[in-house]
Backbone as CSV, one residue per row, in Angstrom:
resi,resn,N_x,N_y,N_z,CA_x,CA_y,CA_z,C_x,C_y,C_z
1,MET,4.266,-4.350,25.424,4.151,-5.332,24.352,2.749,-5.837,24.168
2,ALA,2.284,-6.158,23.033,0.886,-6.488,22.795,0.738,-7.790,22.109
3,LYS,-0.277,-8.387,22.142,-0.615,-9.488,21.376,-1.375,-9.054,20.126
4,VAL,-0.660,-9.400,18.958,-1.081,-8.837,17.645,-1.161,-9.939,16.585
5,ALA,-2.277,-9.837,15.810,-2.424,-10.767,14.605,-2.166,-9.863,13.289
6,PHE,-1.517,-10.596,12.349,-1.279,-9.841,11.056,-1.834,-10.756,10.074
7,LEU,-2.566,-10.121,9.158,-3.351,-10.965,8.068,-2.820,-10.390,6.712
8,GLY,-2.218,-11.242,6.023,-1.603,-10.970,4.705,-0.019,-10.845,4.580
9,LEU,0.587,-11.696,4.098,2.110,-11.538,4.125,2.691,-11.451,2.810
10,GLY,2.231,-10.570,2.185,2.741,-10.200,0.730,4.105,-9.344,0.812
11,VAL,4.522,-8.591,-0.256,5.712,-7.974,-0.160,5.724,-6.949,0.910
12,MET,4.662,-6.403,1.227,4.615,-5.489,2.316,4.346,-6.003,3.681
13,GLY,3.367,-6.757,3.683,3.003,-7.365,4.990,4.051,-8.241,5.692
14,TYR,4.834,-8.989,4.932,5.752,-9.945,5.391,6.808,-9.231,6.277
15,PRO,7.485,-8.129,5.802,8.285,-7.472,6.602,7.734,-6.638,7.617
16,MET,6.478,-6.106,7.449,5.865,-5.331,8.463,5.585,-6.212,9.732
17,ALA,5.098,-7.427,9.453,4.970,-8.276,10.658,6.144,-8.620,11.248
18,GLY,7.305,-8.793,10.410,8.514,-9.011,11.002,9.066,-7.943,12.030
19,HIS,8.792,-6.685,11.686,9.219,-5.663,12.553,8.411,-5.744,13.970
20,LEU,7.201,-6.196,13.848,6.424,-6.245,15.054,7.010,-7.396,16.003
21,ALA,7.468,-8.321,15.364,7.916,-9.531,16.159,9.348,-9.093,16.679
22,ALA,10.066,-8.442,15.868,11.512,-7.991,16.306,11.316,-7.027,17.433
23,ALA,10.257,-6.299,17.561,9.904,-5.308,18.519,9.582,-6.040,19.886
24,GLY,9.345,-7.190,19.836,8.880,-8.042,21.023,7.522,-8.347,21.109
25,HIS,6.586,-7.853,20.322,5.200,-8.158,20.200,4.925,-9.651,20.043
26,GLU,3.825,-10.233,20.505,3.534,-11.565,20.403,2.677,-11.597,19.126
27,VAL,3.211,-12.069,18.047,2.543,-12.103,16.764,2.003,-13.382,16.254
28,CYS,0.898,-13.474,15.734,0.311,-14.569,15.095,-0.048,-14.116,13.690
29,VAL,0.338,-14.847,12.662,0.193,-14.471,11.298,-0.929,-15.490,10.593
30,TYR,-1.563,-14.879,9.583,-2.308,-15.654,8.737,-2.068,-15.159,7.255
31,ASN,-2.027,-16.244,6.472,-1.785,-15.917,4.960,-2.595,-17.001,4.263
32,ARG,-3.199,-16.418,3.214,-3.968,-17.333,2.273,-3.171,-18.537,1.812
33,THR,-1.920,-18.242,1.370,-0.931,-19.320,0.989,-0.195,-19.732,2.240
34,THR,-0.483,-20.986,2.743,0.035,-21.388,4.041,1.638,-21.485,3.888
35,ALA,2.230,-21.733,2.821,3.670,-21.810,2.738,4.368,-20.525,3.212
36,LYS,3.701,-19.304,2.973,4.290,-18.039,3.210,4.269,-17.881,4.672
37,ALA,3.240,-18.251,5.378,3.047,-18.173,6.852,4.009,-19.145,7.530
38,GLU,4.292,-20.270,6.892,5.169,-21.170,7.646,6.709,-20.567,7.496
39,ALA,6.974,-19.920,6.314,8.399,-19.295,6.132,8.434,-18.224,7.007
40,TRP,7.441,-17.498,7.255,7.506,-16.305,8.148,7.793,-16.799,9.593
41,VAL,6.977,-17.757,10.085,7.306,-18.245,11.409,8.786,-18.816,11.592
42,ALA,9.302,-19.488,10.567,10.569,-20.138,10.531,11.524,-18.911,10.722
43,GLU,11.174,-17.814,10.073,12.201,-16.677,10.052,12.132,-15.746,11.299
44,HIS,10.935,-15.509,11.887,10.611,-14.671,12.775,10.203,-15.189,14.210
45,GLY,9.861,-16.538,14.247,9.140,-17.018,15.416,7.639,-16.751,15.436
46,GLY,7.159,-16.603,16.598,5.603,-16.364,16.645,4.770,-17.738,16.232
47,ARG,3.574,-17.333,15.886,2.703,-18.511,15.478,1.995,-18.160,14.156
48,MET,1.343,-19.169,13.636,0.502,-18.937,12.383,-0.721,-19.556,12.747
49,ALA,-1.712,-19.122,12.015,-3.083,-19.753,12.266,-3.860,-20.023,10.939
50,PRO,-4.631,-21.064,10.885,-5.250,-21.459,9.562,-6.290,-20.581,9.091
51,THR,-6.785,-19.677,9.892,-7.997,-18.839,9.520,-7.683,-17.312,10.144
52,PRO,-8.177,-16.238,9.548,-8.201,-14.988,10.180,-8.751,-14.989,11.564
53,ALA,-9.833,-15.632,11.885,-10.597,-15.736,13.126,-9.732,-16.236,14.156
54,GLU,-9.023,-17.288,13.800,-8.096,-17.908,14.733,-6.915,-17.136,15.029
55,ALA,-6.268,-16.439,14.088,-5.166,-15.558,14.179,-5.596,-14.348,15.154
56,ALA,-6.788,-13.939,14.994,-7.245,-12.703,15.722,-7.753,-12.954,17.037
57,ALA,-7.935,-14.388,17.507,-8.558,-14.719,18.819,-7.546,-14.189,20.037
58,GLY,-7.939,-13.323,20.797,-7.277,-12.898,21.852,-6.296,-11.726,21.678
59,ALA,-6.212,-11.273,20.406,-5.306,-10.152,19.979,-5.921,-8.912,20.367
60,ALA,-5.104,-7.891,20.795,-5.608,-6.517,21.136,-5.624,-5.821,19.840
61,PHE,-4.788,-6.183,18.804,-4.673,-5.480,17.580,-4.711,-6.507,16.501
62,VAL,-5.391,-6.241,15.381,-5.201,-7.018,14.220,-4.999,-6.100,12.993
63,MET,-3.782,-6.440,12.382,-3.419,-5.594,11.279,-3.701,-6.447,9.901
64,SER,-4.145,-5.806,9.003,-4.451,-6.438,7.615,-3.756,-5.701,6.574
65,CYS,-3.192,-6.498,5.577,-2.660,-6.007,4.458,-2.792,-7.000,3.257
66,VAL,-3.914,-6.778,2.611,-4.213,-7.779,1.546,-4.361,-7.028,0.179
67,GLY,-5.240,-7.721,-0.703,-5.139,-7.276,-2.056,-6.091,-6.170,-2.461
68,ASN,-7.408,-6.312,-2.160,-8.429,-5.462,-2.748,-9.675,-5.548,-1.891
69,ASP,-10.714,-4.950,-2.176,-11.955,-4.831,-1.401,-12.414,-6.184,-1.143
70,ASP,-12.557,-7.160,-2.112,-13.018,-8.415,-1.797,-12.270,-9.243,-0.829
71,ASP,-10.841,-9.143,-1.079,-9.949,-9.757,-0.108,-10.237,-9.280,1.286
72,LEU,-10.369,-8.018,1.449,-10.485,-7.338,2.796,-11.820,-7.749,3.455
73,ARG,-12.952,-7.862,2.700,-14.152,-8.288,3.186,-14.004,-9.718,3.673
74,GLU,-13.388,-10.494,2.928,-13.316,-11.887,3.219,-12.503,-12.182,4.572
75,VAL,-11.368,-11.486,4.642,-10.435,-11.608,6.033,-11.256,-11.053,7.106
76,CYS,-12.159,-10.125,7.032,-12.731,-9.434,8.072,-14.126,-10.042,8.349
77,LEU,-14.896,-10.218,7.417,-16.353,-10.603,7.446,-16.686,-12.027,7.130
78,GLY,-15.819,-12.745,6.506,-16.021,-14.154,6.094,-16.417,-15.004,7.285
79,GLU,-16.868,-16.231,6.995,-17.309,-17.131,8.090,-16.283,-17.267,9.093
80,ALA,-15.056,-17.364,8.561,-13.918,-17.578,9.609,-13.009,-16.278,9.541
81,GLY,-13.620,-15.114,9.286,-12.973,-13.869,9.337,-12.559,-13.289,10.760
82,ALA,-11.714,-12.279,10.608,-11.103,-11.736,11.773,-12.230,-11.250,12.874
83,PHE,-13.359,-10.609,12.313,-14.347,-10.179,13.181,-14.880,-11.241,14.162
84,ALA,-14.934,-12.356,13.528,-15.575,-13.598,14.352,-14.673,-13.994,15.343
85,GLY,-13.439,-13.661,15.443,-12.454,-14.139,16.442,-12.102,-13.010,17.411
86,MET,-12.259,-11.736,16.999,-11.723,-10.619,17.830,-12.391,-10.550,19.086
87,GLN,-11.833,-10.114,20.186,-12.509,-9.881,21.443,-12.965,-8.495,21.434
88,GLU,-13.918,-8.172,22.282,-14.641,-6.909,22.369,-13.585,-5.901,22.720
89,GLY,-13.575,-4.699,22.074,-12.506,-3.699,22.424,-11.472,-3.700,21.526
90,ALA,-11.157,-4.775,20.821,-9.946,-4.830,19.989,-10.023,-3.963,18.786
91,VAL,-8.930,-3.756,18.137,-8.706,-2.785,17.096,-8.187,-3.448,15.857
92,LEU,-8.934,-3.280,14.667,-8.457,-3.740,13.436,-7.851,-2.597,12.725
93,VAL,-6.636,-2.669,12.363,-5.935,-1.578,11.378,-5.709,-2.171,10.103
94,ASP,-6.412,-1.530,9.152,-6.299,-2.084,7.790,-5.366,-1.190,6.933
95,HIS,-4.284,-1.920,6.475,-3.269,-1.191,5.652,-3.349,-1.357,4.229
96,THR,-4.471,-1.999,3.885,-4.810,-2.213,2.313,-5.272,-0.886,1.658
97,THR,-4.899,-0.666,0.391,-5.566,0.443,-0.325,-6.823,-0.115,-0.869
98,VAL,-7.930,0.354,-0.393,-9.290,-0.060,-0.747,-10.109,1.175,-1.044
99,SER,-11.438,0.903,-1.439,-12.329,1.965,-1.696,-12.904,2.639,-0.374
100,ALA,-13.453,3.861,-0.437,-14.033,4.433,0.642,-15.281,3.651,1.087
101,GLN,-16.033,2.922,0.074,-17.160,2.151,0.343,-16.996,1.018,1.305
102,VAL,-15.845,0.265,1.053,-15.641,-0.923,1.963,-15.176,-0.424,3.201
103,THR,-14.377,0.673,3.280,-13.916,1.125,4.546,-15.213,1.546,5.450
104,ALA,-16.149,2.146,4.841,-17.333,2.536,5.580,-18.137,1.319,6.065
105,GLU,-18.193,0.411,5.163,-18.851,-0.887,5.531,-18.301,-1.509,6.757
106,LEU,-16.938,-1.669,6.785,-16.194,-2.380,7.784,-16.083,-1.560,9.049
107,TYR,-16.093,-0.272,8.885,-16.139,0.608,10.211,-17.470,0.485,10.953
108,ALA,-18.537,0.321,10.208,-19.841,0.117,10.706,-20.032,-1.247,11.354
109,ALA,-19.541,-2.275,10.604,-19.635,-3.547,11.097,-18.794,-3.837,12.377
110,ALA,-17.632,-3.263,12.431,-16.806,-3.349,13.614,-17.521,-2.683,14.674
111,GLY,-18.155,-1.454,14.584,-18.798,-0.816,15.616,-19.945,-1.644,16.175
112,ALA,-20.600,-2.302,15.256,-21.839,-3.140,15.763,-21.411,-4.291,16.625
113,ALA,-20.017,-4.722,16.334,-19.592,-5.910,17.046,-18.812,-5.582,18.304
114,GLY,-18.707,-4.276,18.701,-18.019,-3.790,19.788,-16.459,-3.665,19.548
115,LEU,-16.045,-3.633,18.282,-14.714,-3.490,17.782,-14.362,-2.129,17.334
116,SER,-13.137,-1.799,17.104,-12.750,-0.503,16.376,-12.030,-0.832,15.072
117,PHE,-12.203,0.128,14.132,-11.727,-0.111,12.807,-10.915,1.223,12.360
118,VAL,-9.713,1.061,12.070,-8.733,2.193,11.606,-8.432,1.932,10.206
119,ASP,-8.724,2.756,9.227,-8.190,2.650,7.911,-6.762,3.262,7.903
120,ALA,-5.776,2.573,7.334,-4.393,3.074,7.527,-3.624,2.658,6.333
121,PRO,-3.882,3.110,5.128,-3.147,2.803,4.025,-1.676,3.277,4.073
122,ILE,-0.830,2.664,3.283,0.553,3.003,3.480,1.218,3.413,2.175
123,SER,2.318,4.160,2.319,3.142,4.513,1.093,4.546,4.429,1.439
124,GLY,5.412,4.036,0.508,6.875,3.772,0.785,7.346,2.604,0.020
125,GLY,6.563,1.757,-0.488,6.949,0.567,-1.355,7.655,-0.472,-0.448
126,GLN,8.137,-1.499,-1.006,8.653,-2.644,-0.406,9.899,-2.192,0.318
127,ALA,10.645,-1.190,-0.218,11.751,-0.912,0.623,11.414,-0.128,1.862
128,GLY,10.377,0.598,1.850,9.878,1.176,3.049,9.444,0.222,4.103
129,ALA,8.746,-0.871,3.657,8.179,-1.818,4.556,9.497,-2.603,5.118
130,GLU,10.400,-2.943,4.341,11.696,-3.656,4.818,12.363,-2.921,5.773
131,ASN,12.582,-1.590,5.606,13.395,-0.719,6.445,12.547,0.116,7.536
132,ALA,11.318,-0.386,7.675,10.463,0.478,8.655,10.408,1.858,8.420
133,GLN,10.247,2.211,7.212,10.095,3.683,6.822,8.986,3.977,6.081
134,LEU,7.769,3.417,6.432,6.588,3.662,5.643,5.934,4.903,6.246
135,VAL,5.090,5.411,5.360,4.284,6.603,5.755,2.885,5.999,5.815
136,VAL,2.115,6.289,7.010,0.801,5.668,7.186,-0.192,6.742,7.404
137,MET,-1.293,6.666,6.587,-2.269,7.758,6.574,-3.646,7.148,7.294
138,CYS,-4.023,7.664,8.241,-5.155,6.904,9.062,-6.386,7.757,9.076
139,GLY,-7.397,6.992,9.285,-8.878,7.554,9.497,-9.427,6.622,10.595
140,GLY,-10.220,7.283,11.375,-10.936,6.489,12.412,-11.175,7.341,13.721
141,ASP,-11.676,6.554,14.702,-11.959,7.270,16.023,-10.650,7.637,16.734
142,THR,-10.511,8.744,17.341,-9.372,9.222,17.960,-8.735,8.281,18.981
143,GLU,-9.773,7.668,19.806,-9.276,6.781,20.795,-8.732,5.535,20.293
144,ALA,-9.300,4.939,19.307,-8.810,3.646,18.615,-7.336,4.031,17.839
145,TYR,-7.331,5.248,17.257,-6.113,5.479,16.668,-5.015,5.720,17.665
146,GLY,-5.326,6.265,18.731,-4.314,6.649,19.840,-3.768,5.238,20.325
147,ARG,-4.648,4.290,20.565,-4.125,3.047,20.938,-3.177,2.244,19.872
148,ALA,-3.611,2.418,18.643,-2.971,1.692,17.605,-1.701,2.319,17.142
149,GLU,-1.408,3.612,17.371,-0.488,4.294,16.899,0.931,3.750,17.269
150,PRO,1.122,3.369,18.573,2.480,2.815,19.026,2.784,1.537,18.309
151,ILE,1.730,0.771,17.884,1.884,-0.427,17.236,2.487,-0.102,15.831
152,ILE,1.625,0.732,15.134,2.038,1.100,13.764,3.418,1.806,13.665
153,ASP,3.829,2.452,14.680,5.146,3.124,14.687,6.213,2.085,14.512
154,THR,6.005,0.984,14.824,7.068,-0.134,14.752,7.677,-0.268,13.292
155,TYR,6.910,0.121,12.222,7.300,0.008,10.909,7.073,1.244,10.168
156,ALA,6.773,2.382,10.757,6.508,3.612,10.166,7.558,4.729,10.480
157,LYS,7.858,5.697,9.472,8.667,6.778,9.890,7.766,7.989,10.202
158,LEU,6.495,7.912,9.566,5.345,8.877,10.005,4.165,8.277,10.024
159,CYS,3.406,8.546,10.984,2.034,7.883,11.055,1.206,9.038,11.538
160,ARG,-0.020,9.430,10.835,-0.859,10.527,11.229,-2.330,10.170,11.123
161,ARG,-3.143,10.642,12.040,-4.557,10.541,11.753,-4.967,11.755,11.023
162,LEU,-5.651,11.673,9.921,-6.249,12.668,9.025,-7.601,13.063,9.208
163,GLY,-8.299,12.317,10.060,-9.716,12.626,10.424,-10.573,11.372,10.579
164,GLU,-11.907,11.484,10.416,-12.738,10.306,10.813,-12.457,9.235,9.751
165,SER,-13.263,8.043,10.040,-13.127,6.943,9.253,-13.247,7.227,7.800
166,GLY,-12.304,6.885,6.895,-12.182,6.940,5.616,-11.233,8.016,5.183
167,ALA,-10.803,8.799,6.059,-9.838,9.907,5.698,-8.492,9.361,5.191
168,GLY,-8.108,8.173,5.954,-6.970,7.639,5.492,-6.904,7.282,4.043
169,GLN,-7.974,6.516,3.732,-8.155,6.043,2.188,-8.218,7.193,1.284
170,MET,-8.905,8.302,1.744,-9.024,9.556,0.797,-7.504,10.141,0.675
171,THR,-6.879,10.117,1.700,-5.468,10.700,1.557,-4.577,9.715,0.707
172,LYS,-4.615,8.429,0.798,-3.932,7.580,-0.142,-4.289,7.852,-1.506
173,MET,-5.607,8.127,-1.802,-5.950,8.389,-3.154,-5.232,9.674,-3.815
174,VAL,-5.102,10.703,-2.731,-4.392,11.909,-3.128,-2.835,11.557,-3.523
175,ASN,-2.354,10.729,-2.721,-0.996,10.183,-2.921,-0.795,9.471,-4.251
176,GLN,-1.689,8.652,-4.606,-1.611,7.936,-5.902,-1.760,8.929,-7.136
177,ILE,-2.747,9.881,-6.940,-3.009,10.797,-8.032,-1.682,11.586,-8.240
178,CYS,-0.987,12.035,-7.262,0.271,12.846,-7.321,1.297,11.933,-7.913
179,ILE,1.453,10.695,-7.471,2.453,9.763,-8.059,2.376,9.710,-9.493
180,ALA,1.053,9.420,-9.907,0.776,9.154,-11.465,1.340,10.349,-12.194
181,GLY,1.129,11.449,-11.949,1.652,12.614,-12.711,3.117,12.726,-12.604
182,LEU,3.696,12.444,-11.503,5.246,12.494,-11.196,5.840,11.577,-12.131
183,VAL,5.446,10.364,-12.151,6.059,9.293,-12.902,5.967,9.603,-14.394
184,GLN,4.861,9.968,-14.886,4.654,10.298,-16.346,5.705,11.415,-16.672
185,GLY,5.686,12.450,-15.877,6.620,13.669,-16.148,8.006,13.153,-16.103
186,LEU,8.488,12.294,-15.132,9.821,11.961,-15.136,10.176,10.941,-16.250
187,SER,9.095,10.182,-16.731,9.271,9.325,-17.912,9.517,10.152,-19.166
188,GLU,8.689,11.162,-19.224,8.796,12.002,-20.486,10.127,12.766,-20.522
189,GLY,10.614,13.289,-19.294,11.876,13.936,-19.165,13.154,13.145,-19.542
190,LEU,13.087,11.951,-18.882,14.270,10.989,-19.227,14.300,10.530,-20.674
191,HIS,13.005,10.256,-21.231,12.996,9.955,-22.688,13.269,11.070,-23.536
192,PHE,13.006,12.240,-23.296,13.456,13.465,-24.082,14.867,13.497,-23.955
193,ALA,15.567,13.396,-22.742,17.071,13.395,-22.717,17.716,12.339,-23.569
194,GLU,17.099,11.326,-23.590,17.686,10.202,-24.574,17.693,10.451,-25.904
195,LYS,16.468,10.950,-26.297,16.233,11.303,-27.767,17.203,12.589,-28.150
196,ALA,17.571,13.415,-27.200,18.358,14.536,-27.410,19.841,14.320,-27.305
197,GLY,20.128,12.973,-27.074,21.620,12.604,-26.979,22.289,12.933,-25.610
198,LEU,21.583,13.279,-24.515,22.095,13.581,-23.363,22.368,12.469,-22.485
199,ASP,23.317,12.628,-21.536,23.681,11.597,-20.529,22.587,11.815,-19.529
200,GLY,21.739,10.856,-19.347,20.588,10.809,-18.458,21.060,10.951,-17.049
201,ARG,22.053,10.273,-16.686,22.602,10.301,-15.246,23.168,11.689,-15.009
202,ALA,23.809,12.195,-15.758,24.384,13.561,-15.634,23.215,14.566,-15.443
203,VAL,22.278,14.458,-16.366,21.115,15.285,-16.359,20.326,15.374,-14.963
204,VAL,20.193,14.099,-14.483,19.504,13.955,-13.037,20.352,14.421,-12.010
205,GLU,21.721,14.381,-12.077,22.598,14.778,-11.065,22.386,16.295,-11.066
206,VAL,22.186,17.005,-12.091,22.112,18.513,-12.122,20.662,18.921,-11.638
207,ILE,19.637,18.347,-12.210,18.215,18.856,-11.961,17.635,18.312,-10.817
208,GLY,18.279,17.166,-10.166,17.748,16.372,-9.167,17.733,17.266,-7.747
209,GLY,18.624,18.167,-7.814,18.624,19.050,-6.561,17.998,20.273,-6.717
210,GLY,17.191,20.504,-7.754,16.373,21.641,-8.003,14.878,21.349,-7.828
211,ALA,14.166,22.159,-8.397,12.646,22.066,-8.358,11.998,20.651,-8.975
212,ALA,12.824,20.144,-9.825,12.506,18.924,-10.581,12.492,17.730,-9.682
213,GLY,13.260,17.795,-8.626,13.687,16.604,-7.830,12.359,16.081,-7.195
214,SER,12.471,14.745,-6.945,11.343,13.994,-6.182,11.843,12.633,-5.866
215,TRP,10.996,11.964,-4.953,11.333,10.603,-4.519,11.442,9.732,-5.715
216,GLN,10.589,9.922,-6.727,10.538,8.947,-7.897,11.833,9.198,-8.623
217,MET,12.308,10.395,-8.756,13.480,10.600,-9.536,14.708,9.948,-8.796
218,VAL,14.805,10.210,-7.530,15.958,9.617,-6.786,16.009,8.298,-6.686
219,ASN,14.807,7.527,-6.647,14.828,6.101,-6.371,14.626,5.345,-7.758
220,ARG,14.131,5.957,-8.849,13.690,5.163,-10.020,14.647,5.588,-11.295
221,TYR,15.285,6.755,-11.291,15.857,7.207,-12.558,16.900,6.123,-13.129
222,GLU,17.754,5.455,-12.254,18.768,4.659,-12.768,18.030,3.394,-13.390
223,THR,17.064,2.839,-12.720,16.484,1.597,-13.377,15.767,1.915,-14.533
224,MET,15.099,3.224,-14.629,14.504,3.561,-15.788,15.395,3.713,-16.979
225,LEU,16.464,4.293,-16.663,17.577,4.565,-17.799,18.041,3.139,-18.168
226,ASP,18.112,2.200,-17.329,18.678,0.944,-17.720,17.572,-0.063,-18.154
227,ASP,16.379,0.418,-18.323,15.265,-0.415,-18.899,15.014,-1.586,-17.861
228,GLU,14.951,-1.431,-16.518,14.888,-2.495,-15.558,13.516,-2.208,-14.803
229,PHE,12.568,-3.083,-14.871,11.433,-2.857,-14.096,10.837,-3.934,-13.286
230,GLU,11.657,-4.913,-13.019,11.271,-6.175,-12.285,11.493,-5.977,-10.792
231,HIS,10.683,-4.978,-10.270,10.858,-4.518,-8.939,9.715,-3.499,-8.630
232,GLY,9.538,-3.192,-7.260,8.748,-2.042,-6.898,7.236,-2.372,-7.027
233,PHE,6.507,-1.284,-7.146,5.081,-1.397,-6.995,4.475,-1.623,-8.502
234,ALA,3.669,-2.730,-8.472,3.266,-3.250,-9.900,2.122,-2.379,-10.486
235,VAL,2.312,-2.386,-11.804,1.248,-1.590,-12.694,-0.114,-2.208,-12.283
236,ASN,-0.314,-3.435,-12.168,-1.587,-3.975,-11.965,-2.201,-3.340,-10.571
237,TRP,-1.340,-3.112,-9.602,-1.860,-2.585,-8.290,-2.141,-0.985,-8.514
238,MET,-1.302,-0.461,-9.248,-1.365,1.054,-9.512,-2.806,1.315,-10.313
239,ARG,-3.121,0.309,-11.212,-4.350,0.473,-11.998,-5.411,0.387,-11.109
240,LYS,-5.417,-0.718,-10.084,-6.363,-0.767,-9.107,-6.567,0.381,-8.297
241,ASP,-5.533,0.931,-7.875,-5.644,2.197,-7.152,-6.255,3.416,-7.872
242,LEU,-5.674,3.498,-9.152,-6.240,4.691,-9.830,-7.732,4.459,-10.219
243,GLY,-8.085,3.280,-10.236,-9.578,2.975,-10.490,-10.267,3.520,-9.397
244,ILE,-9.843,3.289,-8.072,-10.538,3.604,-6.902,-10.627,5.225,-6.939
245,CYS,-9.580,5.936,-7.360,-9.457,7.317,-7.271,-10.397,7.899,-8.471
246,LEU,-10.421,7.306,-9.484,-11.396,7.833,-10.573,-12.900,7.535,-10.201
247,GLN,-13.174,6.387,-9.585,-14.529,6.309,-9.143,-14.935,7.227,-8.127
248,THR,-13.985,7.442,-7.100,-14.509,8.401,-6.054,-14.505,9.866,-6.666
249,ALA,-13.655,10.121,-7.551,-13.625,11.457,-8.146,-15.054,11.684,-8.870
250,ASN,-15.576,10.612,-9.565,-16.819,10.751,-10.172,-17.952,11.015,-9.120
251,GLU,-17.845,10.312,-8.009,-18.747,10.610,-6.867,-18.787,11.817,-6.218
252,THR,-17.466,12.479,-6.104,-17.413,13.563,-5.436,-17.446,14.937,-6.438
253,GLY,-17.322,14.684,-7.588,-17.328,15.806,-8.653,-15.913,16.394,-8.901
254,ALA,-14.883,15.661,-8.414,-13.604,16.289,-8.679,-13.127,15.871,-10.117
255,SER,-12.380,16.684,-10.778,-11.908,16.472,-12.076,-10.543,16.113,-12.089
256,LEU,-10.195,14.891,-12.668,-8.843,14.323,-12.734,-8.515,13.935,-14.106
257,PRO,-8.302,14.924,-14.936,-8.032,14.544,-16.393,-6.671,13.876,-16.623
258,VAL,-5.614,14.364,-15.788,-4.336,13.802,-15.960,-4.286,12.331,-15.421
259,THR,-5.027,12.153,-14.308,-5.064,10.714,-13.744,-5.756,9.842,-14.676
260,ALA,-6.714,10.222,-15.201,-7.470,9.368,-16.186,-6.682,9.027,-17.393
261,LEU,-5.930,10.039,-17.853,-5.037,9.756,-19.006,-3.995,8.806,-18.642
262,ILE,-3.296,8.880,-17.468,-2.150,8.033,-17.124,-2.672,6.742,-16.834
263,ASP,-3.842,6.510,-16.346,-4.396,5.261,-16.049,-4.648,4.498,-17.490
264,GLN,-4.868,5.179,-18.497,-4.971,4.513,-19.866,-3.500,4.227,-20.356
265,PHE,-2.582,5.033,-19.940,-1.125,4.698,-20.351,-0.792,3.433,-19.645
266,TYR,-1.268,3.293,-18.384,-0.770,2.075,-17.572,-1.574,0.793,-18.311
267,LYS,-2.693,1.039,-18.847,-3.504,-0.008,-19.588,-2.521,-0.478,-20.664
268,ASP,-1.988,0.570,-21.354,-1.020,0.223,-22.443,0.156,-0.720,-22.061
269,VAL,0.594,-0.247,-20.842,1.788,-1.036,-20.340,1.275,-2.567,-20.150
270,GLN,0.132,-2.569,-19.520,-0.388,-3.977,-19.269,-0.461,-4.797,-20.617
271,LYS,-0.900,-4.106,-21.678,-1.022,-4.864,-22.946,0.446,-5.184,-23.534
272,MET,1.392,-4.574,-23.029,2.720,-4.966,-23.480,3.194,-6.089,-22.650
273,GLY,2.519,-6.506,-21.721,2.855,-7.678,-20.896,3.460,-7.180,-19.513
274,GLY,3.309,-5.847,-19.117,4.068,-5.256,-18.027,3.203,-5.139,-16.806
275,GLY,2.146,-5.951,-16.654,1.229,-5.876,-15.459,1.954,-5.878,-14.171
276,ARG,3.026,-6.659,-14.188,3.887,-6.893,-12.920,5.120,-5.983,-12.845
277,TRP,5.369,-5.129,-13.835,6.529,-4.182,-13.900,6.178,-3.214,-12.906
278,ASP,7.200,-2.478,-12.424,7.198,-1.299,-11.591,6.474,-0.177,-12.451
279,THR,5.845,0.702,-11.577,5.121,1.819,-12.114,5.838,2.658,-13.131
280,SER,7.282,2.774,-12.705,8.167,3.641,-13.632,8.200,3.038,-15.040
281,SER,7.575,2.016,-15.428,7.644,1.407,-16.825,6.930,2.311,-17.695
282,LEU,6.330,3.358,-17.293,5.614,4.295,-18.303,6.733,4.708,-19.372
283,ILE,7.884,4.825,-18.892,8.975,5.213,-19.914,9.149,4.183,-20.961
284,LYS,8.944,2.895,-20.735,9.006,1.771,-21.676,7.879,2.017,-22.717
285,ARG,6.745,2.414,-22.306,5.661,2.613,-23.273,5.975,3.828,-24.238
286,LEU,6.825,4.908,-23.836,7.285,5.892,-24.629,8.327,5.406,-25.596
287,ARG,9.195,4.605,-25.201,10.112,3.933,-26.064,9.581,3.015,-27.169
288,ALA,8.560,2.316,-26.815,7.818,1.428,-27.696,7.064,2.402,-28.766
289,LEU,6.529,3.412,-28.416,5.922,4.361,-29.289,6.833,4.777,-30.351
290,ASP,8.100,4.899,-30.013,9.074,5.445,-31.054,9.708,4.331,-31.819
291,GLY,9.217,3.092,-31.575,9.683,1.995,-32.330,11.112,1.393,-31.897
C-alpha cells in the first residue's frame, strides 16, 4: 500500500480516488472547490488538504485529473503546487487530457526537481471511472511507469506505456479523433433510420453485432433515440480535446479533414445551448437542421 495524493475530484477523479482508498492506499485529496473534497472524505475516509503542495507532501505518488493546460500548470507549478511539496523520487501521474506542449514542460520541470512525470490520459467516461474500467494511455520513463502501474491498475481495466513522455497524450488524441468520426457516423445512421420510418432499436439490434458495431453504438444509441443528453462526456470538453488534436496535426503535418468538420458541428451544438450535453448530441444537430 502506498501514500497517494489525488488532485482534482471531478466526475472522473472523485471515483478514481475512491478506488484507491477502497484498495487500502493512504489517500489525501485536493480539490479547488473545498466542499467536494469534504464530501469525498466523508464518503471514503482519508484526508484532504487546502493546497496541492500540502496534499502531495510525503506521497510516493501524486495523481492529477483536472480541466486543461492552465489548470494542470497551476496544480503542478503554482506557488502552492504539487511539485513544491513532493519528495525527491516521487511520481506525478497526470490523467488530464492536455497538450503535448504542457506535458513536455512538466516532464522537464519534474526532472529538474528530482521527480518523475507520467502522462496518463484516460478513456472510458464517467461509467468507466466509477466501475474501475478505464483505459489508461501512458508516456514517460520506463522505471517511473513501472512503479506507477500498480497504482493506476486500481481503477483501470487496461494500462499501457506507449513510449517516452508525451506518447500517452498523443495516443489520447488518436482516441478522440476516432471517436469524433464514430459519433457522427452513428448520428447520421440513426437519423436516417428515423427519417426512413424504421424502428431504431430494431435496426441497432441487427447491425450492432456486425461491422457497424461500436462502443458508442452499444452505450449511446438508446439515449440518442430518446433525445436524452444530460450525461456522459460534455461537448465543451470534446471541443477542448479536438482543438488539441487539430493544433498538433497542424504542427506535425497530419491531415484531419473529418475531425476539423466535426469540431465545427460540435460548435453548432454549443450554439444550441448544448455545451454540457453528451457528445452523442450530434444527432440533435441533425434533427434541428430538419426543423
